[in-house]
C-alpha positions as a Markdown table, in Angstrom:
| # | Residue | x | y | z |
|---|---|---|---|---|
| 1 | Met | 80.9 | 46.1 | 55.7 |
| 2 | Asn | 82.3 | 43.6 | 53.0 |
| 3 | Arg | 80.0 | 40.4 | 53.0 |
| 4 | Phe | 77.0 | 39.9 | 51.0 |
| 5 | Met | 74.6 | 36.9 | 51.8 |
| 6 | Val | 71.8 | 35.4 | 49.8 |
| 7 | Leu | 69.3 | 33.9 | 52.7 |
| 8 | Thr | 66.7 | 31.9 | 50.7 |
| 9 | Arg | 64.8 | 28.2 | 50.2 |
| 10 | Pro | 66.3 | 25.3 | 49.2 |
| 11 | Ile | 65.2 | 25.0 | 46.1 |
| 12 | Leu | 66.7 | 28.5 | 44.7 |
| 13 | Val | 69.9 | 27.8 | 46.2 |
| 14 | Asn | 71.8 | 26.6 | 43.0 |
| 15 | Ser | 70.2 | 29.7 | 40.9 |
| 16 | Tyr | 72.1 | 31.9 | 43.2 |
| 17 | Leu | 75.6 | 29.9 | 43.4 |
| 18 | Leu | 75.9 | 30.0 | 39.3 |
| 19 | Ala | 75.5 | 33.9 | 39.9 |
| 20 | Gly | 78.6 | 33.4 | 42.1 |
| 21 | Val | 76.9 | 34.8 | 45.1 |
| 22 | Glu | 77.4 | 33.4 | 48.9 |
| 23 | Val | 74.2 | 31.3 | 49.6 |
| 24 | Tyr | 72.7 | 29.2 | 52.2 |
| 25 | Gly | 69.6 | 27.5 | 52.3 |
| 26 | Phe | 66.7 | 27.4 | 55.0 |
| 27 | Thr | 63.9 | 24.9 | 55.2 |
| 28 | Ser | 61.8 | 27.5 | 57.7 |
| 29 | Ser | 61.7 | 30.9 | 59.4 |
| 30 | Glu | 62.5 | 29.1 | 62.5 |
| 31 | Ala | 66.4 | 28.0 | 61.1 |
| 32 | Leu | 66.6 | 31.3 | 59.6 |
| 33 | Glu | 65.5 | 33.2 | 63.1 |
| 34 | Tyr | 68.3 | 31.1 | 64.4 |
| 35 | Gln | 71.3 | 31.2 | 62.2 |
| 36 | Ile | 70.7 | 35.1 | 62.5 |
| 37 | Ser | 70.9 | 35.5 | 65.8 |
| 38 | Ile | 74.3 | 33.6 | 66.1 |
| 39 | Trp | 75.7 | 36.2 | 63.7 |
| 40 | Met | 74.3 | 38.8 | 65.8 |
| 41 | Lys | 75.5 | 37.6 | 68.8 |
| 42 | Glu | 79.2 | 37.6 | 66.4 |
| 43 | Lys | 78.3 | 40.6 | 65.6 |
| 44 | Leu | 79.2 | 39.8 | 62.2 |
| 45 | Gln | 78.7 | 42.6 | 59.9 |
| 46 | Val | 77.1 | 41.8 | 56.9 |
| 47 | Leu | 74.6 | 42.9 | 54.0 |
| 48 | Leu | 71.5 | 39.8 | 53.7 |
| 49 | Ala | 69.4 | 39.4 | 50.7 |
| 50 | Ile | 66.5 | 37.4 | 52.6 |
| 51 | Asp | 63.5 | 35.9 | 50.3 |
| 52 | Glu | 60.4 | 37.2 | 50.7 |
| 53 | Glu | 58.9 | 33.5 | 52.3 |
| 54 | Leu | 60.9 | 33.1 | 55.2 |
| 55 | Phe | 61.3 | 37.0 | 56.0 |
| 56 | Thr | 57.3 | 36.8 | 56.6 |
| 57 | Gly | 57.5 | 33.9 | 58.9 |
| 58 | Leu | 60.2 | 35.8 | 61.6 |
| 59 | Asn | 58.7 | 36.7 | 64.5 |
| 60 | Glu | 58.0 | 40.6 | 64.8 |
| 61 | Phe | 60.3 | 41.1 | 67.7 |
| 62 | Phe | 62.9 | 39.2 | 65.9 |
| 63 | Lys | 62.4 | 41.9 | 63.2 |
| 64 | Gln | 62.6 | 44.9 | 65.5 |
| 65 | Lys | 66.0 | 42.9 | 67.2 |
| 66 | Leu | 67.5 | 42.9 | 63.5 |
| 67 | Asn | 66.3 | 46.2 | 62.7 |
| 68 | Asp | 68.6 | 47.2 | 65.7 |
| 69 | Ser | 71.4 | 44.9 | 65.5 |
| 70 | Gly | 73.6 | 47.8 | 64.0 |
| 71 | Ser | 76.2 | 44.8 | 62.3 |
| 72 | Ile | 73.6 | 43.2 | 60.2 |
| 73 | Phe | 71.7 | 45.5 | 57.2 |
| 74 | Tyr | 69.0 | 43.5 | 55.0 |
| 75 | Val | 67.0 | 43.9 | 52.0 |
| 76 | Val | 64.0 | 41.3 | 51.7 |
| 77 | Ile | 63.8 | 39.9 | 48.0 |
| 78 | Pro | 60.1 | 39.8 | 46.3 |
| 79 | Asn | 58.4 | 36.4 | 45.9 |
| 80 | Ala | 56.9 | 37.2 | 42.5 |
| 81 | Val | 58.1 | 39.9 | 39.4 |
| 82 | Phe | 56.0 | 42.6 | 38.7 |
| 83 | Gln | 55.3 | 44.2 | 35.7 |
| 84 | Phe | 56.7 | 47.7 | 36.3 |
| 85 | Ser | 58.2 | 50.7 | 34.4 |
| 86 | Met | 61.4 | 50.7 | 34.5 |
| 87 | Asp | 61.1 | 54.4 | 37.2 |
| 88 | Lys | 58.9 | 52.6 | 39.1 |
| 89 | Trp | 61.1 | 49.5 | 39.2 |
| 90 | His | 64.4 | 51.7 | 39.6 |
| 91 | Gln | 62.1 | 53.4 | 42.8 |
| 92 | Gln | 61.4 | 49.7 | 44.9 |
| 93 | Ile | 65.3 | 49.2 | 44.1 |
| 94 | Val | 66.3 | 52.6 | 46.0 |
| 95 | Glu | 63.9 | 52.0 | 48.9 |
| 96 | Met | 65.4 | 48.7 | 49.3 |
| 97 | Ile | 69.0 | 49.8 | 49.3 |
| 98 | His | 67.7 | 53.0 | 51.7 |
| 99 | Gln | 65.9 | 50.7 | 54.0 |
| 100 | Ala | 69.4 | 48.8 | 53.8 |
| 101 | Ile | 71.5 | 50.8 | 54.4 |
| 102 | Gly | 69.9 | 54.2 | 55.8 |
| 103 | Val | 71.1 | 56.6 | 52.8 |
| 104 | His | 68.9 | 57.4 | 49.8 |
| 105 | Ile | 70.5 | 57.5 | 46.3 |
| 106 | Ser | 69.5 | 57.8 | 42.9 |
| 107 | Phe | 70.2 | 56.2 | 39.8 |
| 108 | Lys | 71.3 | 58.3 | 36.7 |
| 109 | Gly | 70.4 | 57.3 | 32.7 |
């Protein structure tokens, strides 16, 4: 897998473009579900970062299908920024990566 895409709301697209990532804006969870379904049929190998607001609107059956796809992996981008200690923040990042790739990693330093 050598592709990373951000799937977010249209209002946030320019922010991600400035960061230099491939980004797509969706106005609804249904539109997002439709596009991901196309990518699943194409067996696209990709890591997706999905906006939490869009992700929570996805059908539970579709989420399970996405989890079982084997070619599309994802992490959910939280909507709100919380005040975490650095250790807690690192742990959250580790858990998101573990969910996406199935391998536990740790940060040193």
